[in-house]
C-alpha positions, -999 to 999 in steps of 0.1 A, spaced: 889 -205 -499 870 -194 -530 841 -170 -528 806 -182 -535 798 -172 -571 781 -138 -570 754 -121 -592 768 -86 -589 765 -63 -559 733 -45 -570 700 -50 -552 681 -76 -572 647 -77 -554 630 -61 -584 645 -87 -607 631 -114 -583 596 -100 -585 599 -97 -623 612 -132 -629 595 -151 -602 599 -189 -603 629 -188 -628 650 -163 -607 672 -189 -589 673 -218 -615 681 -194 -643 711 -180 -624 723 -214 -614 723 -223 -651 740 -191 -662 767 -193 -635 770 -231 -638 766 -237 -601 742 -250 -574 750 -221 -551 754 -183 -557 750 -151 -537 730 -121 -545 717 -90 -528 680 -92 -519 659 -71 -496 690 -51 -487 708 -83 -475 735 -106 -489 716 -138 -497 729 -172 -506 707 -192 -531 709 -229 -535 694 -256 -557 694 -293 -561 691 -325 -540 724 -320 -522 716 -284 -514 682 -295 -500 699 -321 -478 722 -294 -465 694 -268 -460 674 -292 -438 704 -299 -416 693 -282 -384 728 -281 -370 736 -257 -399 704 -237 -404 677 -221 -383 643 -206 -391 643 -178 -365 642 -144 -383 645 -162 -417 612 -155 -433 610 -120 -448 588 -96 -429 564 -94 -459 557 -132 -455 553 -129 -417 527 -102 -422 507 -122 -449 513 -159 -452 528 -172 -419 519 -148 -391 543 -140 -362 552 -166 -337 541 -196 -356 557 -230 -360 575 -221 -392 598 -197 -373 608 -220 -344 638 -242 -340 651 -271 -319 629 -283 -290 605 -254 -293 599 -264 -329 595 -301 -322 571 -295 -294 549 -272 -315 552 -295 -345 538 -323 -323 505 -303 -321 501 -305 -359 513 -341 -363 487 -351 -337 459 -332 -355 469 -345 -389 472 -382 -383 458 -408 -408 423 -408 -392 421 -371 -392 431 -369 -429 405 -395 -438 378 -375 -419 388 -343 -437 387 -359 -471 352 -373 -464 340 -339 -455 355 -323 -486 339 -350 -508 305 -342 -493 310 -304 -500 322 -312 -535 290 -331 -543 268 -303 -530 288 -278 -550 286 -299 -582 248 -300 -578 246 -262 -576 271 -257 -605 248 -277 -628 222 -249 -625 247 -222 -636 259 -215 -672 295 -210 -661 315 -215 -630 350 -200 -621 366 -230 -605 393 -215 -583 371 -195 -559 345 -223 -559 370 -249 -548 383 -224 -522 348 -222 -508 346 -260 -507 379 -262 -488 368 -234 -465 336 -251 -455 353 -285 -451 383 -274 -430 362 -252 -407 338 -281 -402 367 -305 -395 384 -280 -371 353 -273 -351 353 -237 -363 317 -223 -364 309 -210 -398 275 -197 -409 266 -201 -445 264 -163 -448 300 -160 -437 316 -186 -460 326 -164 -489 340 -137 -465 362 -162 -447 371 -179 -479 383 -146 -493 403 -138 -462 421 -172 -462 427 -170 -500 440 -134 -498 468 -144 -473 480 -170 -498 476 -149 -529 492 -117 -515 522 -134 -500 542 -132 -532 528 -99 -544 534 -62 -539 511 -32 -539 474 -39 -536 477 -77 -534 502 -74 -505 481 -49 -485 449 -69 -491 468 -100 -476 479 -80 -446 444 -68 -439 431 -103 -443 456 -117 -418 447 -91 -392 410 -98 -396 414 -135 -397 436 -136 -366 410 -115 -348 383 -139 -359 399 -171 -348 415 -154 -318 381 -145 -304 370 -182 -308 401 -194 -289 393 -169 -261 357 -182 -260 369 -218 -257 393 -209 -229 365 -190 -211 341 -219 -215 318 -198 -237 321 -220 -268 314 -257 -263 330 -279 -289 344 -314 -291 377 -315 -271 394 -334 -299 387 -309 -327 415 -287 -339 400 -255 -324 399 -270 -289 433 -287 -292 450 -255 -303 432 -234 -277 444 -257 -249 479 -265 -262 507 -257 -238 543 -248 -245 572 -268 -231 570 -248 -199 534 -257 -194 519 -223 -203 490 -218 -228 500 -203 -260 496 -165 -263 461 -159 -277 475 -143 -309 500 -171 -314 473 -197 -310 453 -178 -336 483 -180 -360 486 -218 -354 449 -224 -360 452 -204 -393 482 -226 -401 456 -254 -403 428 -235 -421 449 -215 -446 470 -243 -461 439 -264 -466 423 -237 -487 456 -234 -505 452 -269 -519 426 -253 -542 455 -241 -563 467 -277 -568 432 -286 -579 433 -259 -606 467 -270 -617 454 -305 -619 424 -294 -640 447 -276 -664 468 -308 -668 436 -329 -674 427 -304 -701 461 -306 -717 463 -344 -715 427 -357 -721 439 -393 -721 446 -389 -684 410 -379 -678 399 -412 -694 425 -432 -675 417 -417 -641 380 -426 -644 389 -462 -635 425 -464 -626 428 -458 -588 464 -467 -587 474 -437 -608 455 -411 -588 485 -405 -565 512 -404 -592 490 -379 -611 486 -358 -580 523 -360 -573 533 -349 -608 510 -319 -605 527 -310 -572 562 -315 -588 556 -292 -617 535 -266 -599 551 -254 -567 532 -226 -549 563 -205 -541 597 -207 -558 618 -210 -526 619 -212 -489 642 -194 -464 665 -201 -435 695 -185 -418 730 -199 -412 731 -210 -376 769 -210 -373 798 -206 -397 805 -237 -418 820 -247 -451 803 -266 -479 819 -276 -512 848 -253 -503 826 -223 -498 821 -204 -465 786 -199 -452 788 -170 -426 766 -171 -395 734 -151 -399 733 -151 -437 698 -156 -452 697 -187 -475 670 -195 -501 665 -230 -512 651 -233 -548 620 -255 -545 608 -249 -581 642 -256 -598 650 -287 -576 617 -303 -586 626 -297 -623 663 -306 -620 673 -328 -650 698 -346 -628 669 -359 -607 640 -361 -633 641 -374 -669 624 -348 -692 616 -326 -662 594 -301 -681 572 -329 -693 540 -339 -675 546 -377 -669 527 -391 -638 542 -425 -645 575 -414 -631 559 -415 -596 550 -451 -600 587 -458 -597 598 -428 -575 623 -437 -548 604 -416 -522 635 -395 -516 632 -369 -488 653 -343 -507 646 -346 -544 609 -337 -544 604 -307 -521 572 -289 -530 563 -288 -493 598 -290 -479 624 -318 -474 636 -341 -448 617 -359 -421 582 -345 -415 582 -357 -379 613 -338 -367 622 -313 -394 605 -284 -413 587 -305 -439 550 -295 -440 529 -317 -417 500 -312 -439 516 -327 -470 497 -360 -468 464 -341 -464 472 -320 -495 479 -352 -515 447 -369 -504 425 -338 -510 440 -335 -544 433 -372 -552 397 -367 -540 394 -336 -563 406 -357 -592 379 -383 -585 353 -355 -585 367 -339 -618 369 -372 -637 342 -394 -622 315 -374 -606 310 -346 -631 313 -338 -667 320 -303 -679 333 -282 -708 361 -257 -708 352 -226 -728 378 -204 -746 396 -184 -720 431 -170 -710 448 -199 -692 483 -184 -693 502 -185 -660 529 -158 -660 560 -171 -643 565 -138 -625 532 -142 -606 537 -159 -572 517 -180 -564 509 -189 -600 474 -191 -613 457 -190 -647 445 -155 -657 409 -168 -660 410 -187 -627 398 -217 -648 362 -213 -660 341 -244 -667 306 -247 -683 279 -273 -692 284 -290 -658 265 -323 -653 267 -344 -621 276 -381 -628 267 -408 -604 272 -445 -610 
């Protein structure tokens, strides 16, 4: 049995941090393979890319999520004990919590709340000479998701909580100050929402029993026990944090509107192309380059042996740009999604497979709808200019963002 192609025996974590999104796809190209092994974080790691690799990766008989996420992600992005690290029945039971909270009606409610906060923000932006869009949209999403979830949030606290939620996302792929800021933000945010969960359980905080805060606080595990208070806090943040993360998709969309002005004109009246545009933004601009699992039991694939316990990284970024799956993959072409086959493993920005039973993100539809709503705001409910600024997005920075965070000026509300 041949060995999986290897990129040397030297620790390559620094190369990963230096190359970022291109680390896996560039080595797949160089080694002419969809699978290779490399030493990362002091462990032998298998990296895979492409639709068939994604189909394999989301086979739960072959892979598990327990102990898969690097510790640096658990301390920043995910938290410990959350749904991302569960498997089998425990995962399906916890996943049902999110699926119930993120059904079609709940998504529609959240989008309506976000639209109202957008309109308030646009009115205030019109009084300012310039606005930095990323933190402003993060504030919109923070207000909207806390209102939706039943999380009390005073106006004076909005920016503080926004910065905490945003730091967990921004620091997940960083080192040094960014990473430590993210860890501090997670500790403080878990304490914040953990106290609210405790208050709900003690009857000291009265909220609608159907809102997310109440549902998470009263959720029980398969044995009938309430979730540990800290774990419940992690899961509530797994609703708040990813919603704020959608702000990055909004900035990526604003950059594509700037680069392709004919799409700004088209989206002013073409409702049918809102979703294809949003999907093309999500295809080209994955937050993080890969996701992780561990081999559940020894198996063979394409003649290669996958040893039990080995960490495996699936290339999200490269799969979404795979020329075998997408014509002219580096080009921004929303029309491609008007004819997309809806495949569960060829477009994996937020995971692959079945969202109901597997590890695909249950908030994916919410992300799409919030992005569509943002496109309506950017193209129909406001006009603005884009002054000269540094819009470069270094590929080594994870998650990616323009250096300027996208500054806009001369903002005017537009109402038909």
